[in-house]
C-alpha positions as protocol buffer text, in pm:
chain_id: "A"
residue {
  index: 1
  type: THR
  ca { x: -124 y: 465 z: 5004 }
}
residue {
  index: 2
  type: THR
  ca { x: -381 y: 741 z: 4965 }
}
residue {
  index: 3
  type: PRO
  ca { x: -760 y: 738 z: 4910 }
}
residue {
  index: 4
  type: ALA
  ca { x: -696 y: 849 z: 4550 }
}
residue {
  index: 5
  type: ASP
  ca { x: -523 y: 516 z: 4481 }
}
residue {
  index: 6
  type: TYR
  ca { x: -845 y: 333 z: 4567 }
}
residue {
  index: 7
  type: LEU
  ca { x: -1072 y: 575 z: 4385 }
}
residue {
  index: 8
  type: GLU
  ca { x: -875 y: 514 z: 4065 }
}
residue {
  index: 9
  type: LYS
  ca { x: -976 y: 147 z: 4085 }
}
residue {
  index: 10
  type: ILE
  ca { x: -1341 y: 215 z: 4163 }
}
residue {
  index: 11
  type: PHE
  ca { x: -1441 y: 482 z: 3911 }
}
residue {
  index: 12
  type: GLN
  ca { x: -1397 y: 400 z: 3544 }
}
residue {
  index: 13
  type: LEU
  ca { x: -1502 y: 656 z: 3285 }
}
residue {
  index: 14
  type: THR
  ca { x: -1591 y: 516 z: 2945 }
}
residue {
  index: 15
  type: TYR
  ca { x: -1646 y: 698 z: 2621 }
}
residue {
  index: 16
  type: THR
  ca { x: -1724 y: 594 z: 2264 }
}
residue {
  index: 17
  type: LEU
  ca { x: -1528 y: 711 z: 1965 }
}
residue {
  index: 18
  type: PRO
  ca { x: -1731 y: 805 z: 1658 }
}
residue {
  index: 19
  type: LYS
  ca { x: -1728 y: 550 z: 1378 }
}
residue {
  index: 20
  type: MET
  ca { x: -1448 y: 618 z: 1132 }
}
residue {
  index: 21
  type: SER
  ca { x: -1570 y: 756 z: 800 }
}
residue {
  index: 22
  type: ALA
  ca { x: -1410 y: 700 z: 460 }
}
residue {
  index: 23
  type: ASP
  ca { x: -1279 y: 1057 z: 468 }
}
residue {
  index: 24
  type: GLY
  ca { x: -1137 y: 1005 z: 816 }
}
residue {
  index: 25
  type: CYS
  ca { x: -975 y: 681 z: 701 }
}
residue {
  index: 26
  type: ALA
  ca { x: -825 y: 862 z: 401 }
}
residue {
  index: 27
  type: ASP
  ca { x: -673 y: 1126 z: 628 }
}
residue {
  index: 28
  type: LEU
  ca { x: -536 y: 854 z: 857 }
}
residue {
  index: 29
  type: LEU
  ca { x: -376 y: 665 z: 567 }
}
residue {
  index: 30
  type: VAL
  ca { x: -220 y: 978 z: 420 }
}
residue {
  index: 31
  type: ALA
  ca { x: -82 y: 1091 z: 757 }
}
residue {
  index: 32
  type: ALA
  ca { x: 49 y: 742 z: 838 }
}
residue {
  index: 33
  type: ALA
  ca { x: 208 y: 713 z: 493 }
}
residue {
  index: 34
  type: HIS
  ca { x: 386 y: 1045 z: 543 }
}
residue {
  index: 35
  type: ASP
  ca { x: 519 y: 915 z: 876 }
}
residue {
  index: 36
  type: THR
  ca { x: 680 y: 615 z: 702 }
}
residue {
  index: 37
  type: GLN
  ca { x: 893 y: 835 z: 477 }
}
residue {
  index: 38
  type: ILE
  ca { x: 1260 y: 895 z: 550 }
}
residue {
  index: 39
  type: PRO
  ca { x: 1391 y: 1254 z: 570 }
}
residue {
  index: 40
  type: SER
  ca { x: 1441 y: 1409 z: 227 }
}
residue {
  index: 41
  type: ASN
  ca { x: 1814 y: 1471 z: 274 }
}
residue {
  index: 42
  type: ILE
  ca { x: 1872 y: 1102 z: 350 }
}
residue {
  index: 43
  type: HIS
  ca { x: 1649 y: 998 z: 62 }
}
residue {
  index: 44
  type: ASP
  ca { x: 1845 y: 1221 z: -177 }
}
residue {
  index: 45
  type: GLN
  ca { x: 2172 y: 1065 z: -66 }
}
residue {
  index: 46
  type: LEU
  ca { x: 2040 y: 710 z: -100 }
}
residue {
  index: 47
  type: ASP
  ca { x: 1877 y: 787 z: -433 }
}
residue {
  index: 48
  type: GLN
  ca { x: 2213 y: 892 z: -573 }
}
residue {
  index: 49
  type: ASN
  ca { x: 2358 y: 555 z: -472 }
}
residue {
  index: 50
  type: HIS
  ca { x: 2075 y: 320 z: -564 }
}
residue {
  index: 51
  type: ASP
  ca { x: 2288 y: 63 z: -749 }
}
residue {
  index: 52
  type: MET
  ca { x: 2642 y: -68 z: -733 }
}
residue {
  index: 53
  type: ARG
  ca { x: 2759 y: 115 z: -1044 }
}
residue {
  index: 54
  type: GLN
  ca { x: 2665 y: 450 z: -895 }
}
residue {
  index: 55
  type: ILE
  ca { x: 2815 y: 362 z: -556 }
}
residue {
  index: 56
  type: ASP
  ca { x: 3156 y: 314 z: -718 }
}
residue {
  index: 57
  type: VAL
  ca { x: 3129 y: 653 z: -884 }
}
residue {
  index: 58
  type: ALA
  ca { x: 3005 y: 818 z: -565 }
}
residue {
  index: 59
  type: ALA
  ca { x: 3302 y: 678 z: -372 }
}
residue {
  index: 60
  type: ASP
  ca { x: 3530 y: 928 z: -546 }
}
residue {
  index: 61
  type: ALA
  ca { x: 3323 y: 1220 z: -418 }
}
residue {
  index: 62
  type: ASN
  ca { x: 3200 y: 1081 z: -86 }
}
residue {
  index: 63
  type: PRO
  ca { x: 3471 y: 1047 z: 185 }
}
residue {
  index: 64
  type: GLU
  ca { x: 3262 y: 794 z: 375 }
}
residue {
  index: 65
  type: ALA
  ca { x: 3194 y: 578 z: 68 }
}
residue {
  index: 66
  type: ARG
  ca { x: 3561 y: 600 z: -36 }
}
residue {
  index: 67
  type: ASN
  ca { x: 3667 y: 416 z: 279 }
}
residue {
  index: 68
  type: MET
  ca { x: 3404 y: 141 z: 248 }
}
residue {
  index: 69
  type: SER
  ca { x: 3502 y: -219 z: 194 }
}
residue {
  index: 70
  type: VAL
  ca { x: 3326 y: -421 z: -78 }
}
residue {
  index: 71
  type: THR
  ca { x: 3107 y: -581 z: 190 }
}
residue {
  index: 72
  type: ASP
  ca { x: 3016 y: -242 z: 334 }
}
residue {
  index: 73
  type: ARG
  ca { x: 2927 y: -109 z: -9 }
}
residue {
  index: 74
  type: ILE
  ca { x: 2702 y: -406 z: -79 }
}
residue {
  index: 75
  type: GLU
  ca { x: 2530 y: -352 z: 258 }
}
residue {
  index: 76
  type: TYR
  ca { x: 2501 y: 20 z: 183 }
}
residue {
  index: 77
  type: ASP
  ca { x: 2346 y: -61 z: -154 }
}
residue {
  index: 78
  type: THR
  ca { x: 2098 y: -299 z: 11 }
}
residue {
  index: 79
  type: VAL
  ca { x: 1988 y: -28 z: 255 }
}
residue {
  index: 80
  type: ALA
  ca { x: 1957 y: 217 z: -33 }
}
residue {
  index: 81
  type: ARG
  ca { x: 1733 y: -21 z: -228 }
}
residue {
  index: 82
  type: LEU
  ca { x: 1513 y: -87 z: 74 }
}
residue {
  index: 83
  type: ALA
  ca { x: 1479 y: 286 z: 140 }
}
residue {
  index: 84
  type: GLU
  ca { x: 1385 y: 342 z: -223 }
}
residue {
  index: 85
  type: ALA
  ca { x: 1127 y: 62 z: -210 }
}
residue {
  index: 86
  type: LEU
  ca { x: 955 y: 224 z: 88 }
}
residue {
  index: 87
  type: ALA
  ca { x: 968 y: 575 z: -57 }
}
residue {
  index: 88
  type: LEU
  ca { x: 633 y: 713 z: -176 }
}
residue {
  index: 89
  type: ASN
  ca { x: 585 y: 1026 z: -383 }
}
residue {
  index: 90
  type: SER
  ca { x: 294 y: 1265 z: -340 }
}
residue {
  index: 91
  type: ASP
  ca { x: 83 y: 1087 z: -606 }
}
residue {
  index: 92
  type: ASP
  ca { x: 142 y: 750 z: -437 }
}
residue {
  index: 93
  type: ILE
  ca { x: 27 y: 887 z: -103 }
}
residue {
  index: 94
  type: GLU
  ca { x: -280 y: 1066 z: -241 }
}
residue {
  index: 95
  type: ALA
  ca { x: -382 y: 742 z: -416 }
}
residue {
  index: 96
  type: PHE
  ca { x: -471 y: 601 z: -73 }
}
residue {
  index: 97
  type: ARG
  ca { x: -779 y: 822 z: -76 }
}
residue {
  index: 98
  type: SER
  ca { x: -923 y: 624 z: -367 }
}
residue {
  index: 99
  type: VAL
  ca { x: -940 y: 301 z: -163 }
}
residue {
  index: 100
  type: ALA
  ca { x: -1009 y: 440 z: 185 }
}
residue {
  index: 101
  type: ALA
  ca { x: -1376 y: 335 z: 173 }
}
residue {
  index: 102
  type: LEU
  ca { x: -1271 y: -30 z: 154 }
}
residue {
  index: 103
  type: VAL
  ca { x: -1063 y: -31 z: 474 }
}
residue {
  index: 104
  type: SER
  ca { x: -1247 y: 228 z: 683 }
}
residue {
  index: 105
  type: THR
  ca { x: -1415 y: -23 z: 914 }
}
residue {
  index: 106
  type: SER
  ca { x: -1152 y: 40 z: 1184 }
}
residue {
  index: 107
  type: PRO
  ca { x: -818 y: 218 z: 1236 }
}
residue {
  index: 108
  type: ARG
  ca { x: -657 y: -124 z: 1292 }
}
residue {
  index: 109
  type: ARG
  ca { x: -768 y: -248 z: 950 }
}
residue {
  index: 110
  type: ALA
  ca { x: -653 y: 74 z: 784 }
}
residue {
  index: 111
  type: LYS
  ca { x: -305 y: 53 z: 937 }
}
residue {
  index: 112
  type: ARG
  ca { x: -278 y: -318 z: 858 }
}
residue {
  index: 113
  type: PHE
  ca { x: -366 y: -244 z: 497 }
}
residue {
  index: 114
  type: LEU
  ca { x: -97 y: 24 z: 476 }
}
residue {
  index: 115
  type: ASN
  ca { x: 171 y: -202 z: 625 }
}
residue {
  index: 116
  type: VAL
  ca { x: 86 y: -501 z: 405 }
}
residue {
  index: 117
  type: TYR
  ca { x: 77 y: -284 z: 94 }
}
residue {
  index: 118
  type: LEU
  ca { x: 420 y: -135 z: 165 }
}
residue {
  index: 119
  type: VAL
  ca { x: 573 y: -481 z: 217 }
}
residue {
  index: 120
  type: ILE
  ca { x: 427 y: -622 z: -107 }
}
residue {
  index: 121
  type: ARG
  ca { x: 521 y: -306 z: -296 }
}
residue {
  index: 122
  type: ALA
  ca { x: 881 y: -337 z: -176 }
}
residue {
  index: 123
  type: ARG
  ca { x: 888 y: -696 z: -304 }
}
residue {
  index: 124
  type: ALA
  ca { x: 741 y: -593 z: -638 }
}
residue {
  index: 125
  type: LEU
  ca { x: 1006 y: -324 z: -683 }
}
residue {
  index: 126
  type: SER
  ca { x: 1275 y: -592 z: -665 }
}
residue {
  index: 127
  type: ASP
  ca { x: 1133 y: -748 z: -984 }
}
residue {
  index: 128
  type: PRO
  ca { x: 1245 y: -559 z: -1300 }
}
residue {
  index: 129
  type: VAL
  ca { x: 918 y: -614 z: -1488 }
}
residue {
  index: 130
  type: LEU
  ca { x: 685 y: -528 z: -1200 }
}
residue {
  index: 131
  type: ARG
  ca { x: 911 y: -239 z: -1106 }
}
residue {
  index: 132
  type: GLU
  ca { x: 855 y: -88 z: -1450 }
}
residue {
  index: 133
  type: HIS
  ca { x: 478 y: -99 z: -1395 }
}
residue {
  index: 134
  type: LEU
  ca { x: 499 y: 67 z: -1053 }
}
residue {
  index: 135
  type: ARG
  ca { x: 754 y: 329 z: -1160 }
}
residue {
  index: 136
  type: ASN
  ca { x: 579 y: 425 z: -1485 }
}
residue {
  index: 137
  type: THR
  ca { x: 583 y: 805 z: -1476 }
}
residue {
  index: 138
  type: GLY
  ca { x: 335 y: 844 z: -1759 }
}
residue {
  index: 139
  type: THR
  ca { x: 33 y: 667 z: -1609 }
}
residue {
  index: 140
  type: PRO
  ca { x: 85 y: 551 z: -1248 }
}
residue {
  index: 141
  type: ASP
  ca { x: -24 y: 191 z: -1195 }
}
residue {
  index: 142
  type: ASN
  ca { x: -240 y: 171 z: -883 }
}
residue {
  index: 143
  type: SER
  ca { x: -357 y: -185 z: -948 }
}
residue {
  index: 144
  type: LEU
  ca { x: -148 y: -331 z: -663 }
}
residue {
  index: 145
  type: LEU
  ca { x: -286 y: -72 z: -421 }
}
residue {
  index: 146
  type: VAL
  ca { x: -641 y: -156 z: -529 }
}
residue {
  index: 147
  type: PHE
  ca { x: -583 y: -533 z: -512 }
}
residue {
  index: 148
  type: VAL
  ca { x: -452 y: -519 z: -154 }
}
residue {
  index: 149
  type: ALA
  ca { x: -737 y: -289 z: -48 }
}
residue {
  index: 150
  type: LEU
  ca { x: -995 y: -521 z: -206 }
}
residue {
  index: 151
  type: MET
  ca { x: -847 y: -825 z: -32 }
}
residue {
  index: 152
  type: MET
  ca { x: -853 y: -641 z: 303 }
}
residue {
  index: 153
  type: GLY
  ca { x: -1193 y: -479 z: 263 }
}
residue {
  index: 154
  type: LEU
  ca { x: -1391 y: -733 z: 60 }
}
residue {
  index: 155
  type: PRO
  ca { x: -1237 y: -1073 z: 143 }
}
residue {
  index: 156
  type: LYS
  ca { x: -1546 y: -1283 z: 67 }
}
residue {
  index: 157
  type: THR
  ca { x: -1619 y: -1100 z: -257 }
}
residue {
  index: 158
  type: MET
  ca { x: -1258 y: -1137 z: -368 }
}
residue {
  index: 159
  type: VAL
  ca { x: -1251 y: -1510 z: -292 }
}
residue {
  index: 160
  type: THR
  ca { x: -1558 y: -1552 z: -514 }
}
residue {
  index: 161
  type: SER
  ca { x: -1403 y: -1332 z: -781 }
}
residue {
  index: 162
  type: ILE
  ca { x: -1078 y: -1530 z: -784 }
}
residue {
  index: 163
  type: GLN
  ca { x: -1268 y: -1859 z: -810 }
}
residue {
  index: 164
  type: ARG
  ca { x: -1481 y: -1745 z: -1103 }
}
residue {
  index: 165
  type: MET
  ca { x: -1200 y: -1562 z: -1282 }
}
residue {
  index: 166
  type: PRO
  ca { x: -1153 y: -1735 z: -1619 }
}
residue {
  index: 167
  type: GLN
  ca { x: -804 y: -1822 z: -1738 }
}
residue {
  index: 168
  type: VAL
  ca { x: -878 y: -1683 z: -2083 }
}
residue {
  index: 169
  type: GLY
  ca { x: -1157 y: -1493 z: -2251 }
}
residue {
  index: 170
  type: THR
  ca { x: -1298 y: -1144 z: -2277 }
}
residue {
  index: 171
  type: GLU
  ca { x: -1433 y: -1155 z: -1920 }
}
residue {
  index: 172
  type: ARG
  ca { x: -1077 y: -1109 z: -1795 }
}
residue {
  index: 173
  type: LYS
  ca { x: -1089 y: -761 z: -1948 }
}
residue {
  index: 174
  type: THR
  ca { x: -1410 y: -671 z: -1762 }
}
residue {
  index: 175
  type: SER
  ca { x: -1371 y: -366 z: -1539 }
}
residue {
  index: 176
  type: LEU
  ca { x: -1338 y: -433 z: -1168 }
}
residue {
  index: 177
  type: ALA
  ca { x: -1657 y: -231 z: -1104 }
}
residue {
  index: 178
  type: LYS
  ca { x: -1870 y: -463 z: -1318 }
}
residue {
  index: 179
  type: PHE
  ca { x: -1694 y: -785 z: -1218 }
}
residue {
  index: 180
  type: LEU
  ca { x: -1705 y: -720 z: -843 }
}
residue {
  index: 181
  type: THR
  ca { x: -2067 y: -602 z: -851 }
}
residue {
  index: 182
  type: GLU
  ca { x: -2167 y: -936 z: -1001 }
}
residue {
  index: 183
  type: ALA
  ca { x: -1964 y: -1132 z: -744 }
}
residue {
  index: 184
  type: ALA
  ca { x: -2035 y: -920 z: -434 }
}
residue {
  index: 185
  type: ALA
  ca { x: -2105 y: -1107 z: -111 }
}
residue {
  index: 186
  type: PRO
  ca { x: -2434 y: -985 z: 47 }
}
residue {
  index: 187
  type: GLU
  ca { x: -2265 y: -859 z: 367 }
}
residue {
  index: 188
  type: GLU
  ca { x: -2006 y: -663 z: 166 }
}
residue {
  index: 189
  type: LYS
  ca { x: -2232 y: -495 z: -89 }
}
residue {
  index: 190
  type: ASP
  ca { x: -2265 y: -169 z: 106 }
}
residue {
  index: 191
  type: ARG
  ca { x: -1888 y: -134 z: 142 }
}
residue {
  index: 192
  type: LEU
  ca { x: -1836 y: -213 z: -226 }
}
residue {
  index: 193
  type: GLN
  ca { x: -2095 y: 46 z: -324 }
}
residue {
  index: 194
  type: LYS
  ca { x: -1928 y: 313 z: -109 }
}
residue {
  index: 195
  type: PHE
  ca { x: -1597 y: 233 z: -274 }
}
residue {
  index: 196
  type: LEU
  ca { x: -1740 y: 249 z: -626 }
}
residue {
  index: 197
  type: THR
  ca { x: -1919 y: 575 z: -545 }
}
residue {
  index: 198
  type: SER
  ca { x: -1606 y: 745 z: -408 }
}
residue {
  index: 199
  type: ALA
  ca { x: -1343 y: 596 z: -643 }
}
residue {
  index: 200
  type: VAL
  ca { x: -1227 y: 791 z: -944 }
}
residue {
  index: 201
  type: THR
  ca { x: -1330 y: 664 z: -1287 }
}
residue {
  index: 202
  type: SER
  ca { x: -982 y: 544 z: -1377 }
}
residue {
  index: 203
  type: VAL
  ca { x: -980 y: 310 z: -1077 }
}
residue {
  index: 204
  type: LYS
  ca { x: -1326 y: 168 z: -1147 }
}
residue {
  index: 205
  type: ARG
  ca { x: -1225 y: 94 z: -1506 }
}
residue {
  index: 206
  type: ILE
  ca { x: -912 y: -107 z: -1421 }
}
residue {
  index: 207
  type: PRO
  ca { x: -949 y: -447 z: -1597 }
}
residue {
  index: 208
  type: MET
  ca { x: -976 y: -745 z: -1366 }
}
residue {
  index: 209
  type: ASP
  ca { x: -683 y: -921 z: -1530 }
}
residue {
  index: 210
  type: THR
  ca { x: -465 y: -622 z: -1438 }
}
residue {
  index: 211
  type: ILE
  ca { x: -583 y: -647 z: -1077 }
}
residue {
  index: 212
  type: MET
  ca { x: -534 y: -1025 z: -1066 }
}
residue {
  index: 213
  type: ARG
  ca { x: -179 y: -993 z: -1197 }
}
residue {
  index: 214
  type: TRP
  ca { x: -78 y: -931 z: -834 }
}
residue {
  index: 215
  type: ARG
  ca { x: -252 y: -1240 z: -699 }
}
residue {
  index: 216
  type: PRO
  ca { x: 52 y: -1476 z: -680 }
}
residue {
  index: 217
  type: MET
  ca { x: 270 y: -1219 z: -504 }
}
residue {
  index: 218
  type: ALA
  ca { x: 8 y: -1070 z: -273 }
}
residue {
  index: 219
  type: LEU
  ca { x: -198 y: -1367 z: -154 }
}
residue {
  index: 220
  type: PRO
  ca { x: 65 y: -1504 z: 92 }
}
residue {
  index: 221
  type: TYR
  ca { x: 22 y: -1182 z: 288 }
}
């Protein structure tokens, strides 16, 4: 035992990290999203084998696949589908910047948002109808991303919004910007305003019924 061992217990240096900004949160989300992606060469291989029909064809050209049993091929297909569900393209990753202001209160909240979103997205991709919405190459559908961010960043406002959301009527088509502004909880107004100020116009104009479409699937998380 040396004096240094005791000094380590006596002197404690503390420091304060600066508060995370929306831009800092956006950078964190983008970097963390990139870290979740599998190497491109593996992704290319899995992408070529993303359903059972293609696996049978690939078996003729792939020595490893040729020797697989039916059970192994089913397991291989399952892994391929899971890898595909977690794969994000550059547009998907950049879309995180549009909701960063909602989850920028702490790095923990930002990472939790990313993890929850990826899990729900993977579930949605297993549904043929929802998959078509998420994989639409013409106009990417970011409504799930926005819904999860709103639930994480504005929980009280979203509870009020869900309760007052009509089952039918023109109000369901009201943009999220207008609908949420009217339902905003007092303690969440500043965060909502920062989000609406930084979000692109296309996000602010998403109809509330499009956002709420994800409610049954997302709320358990």
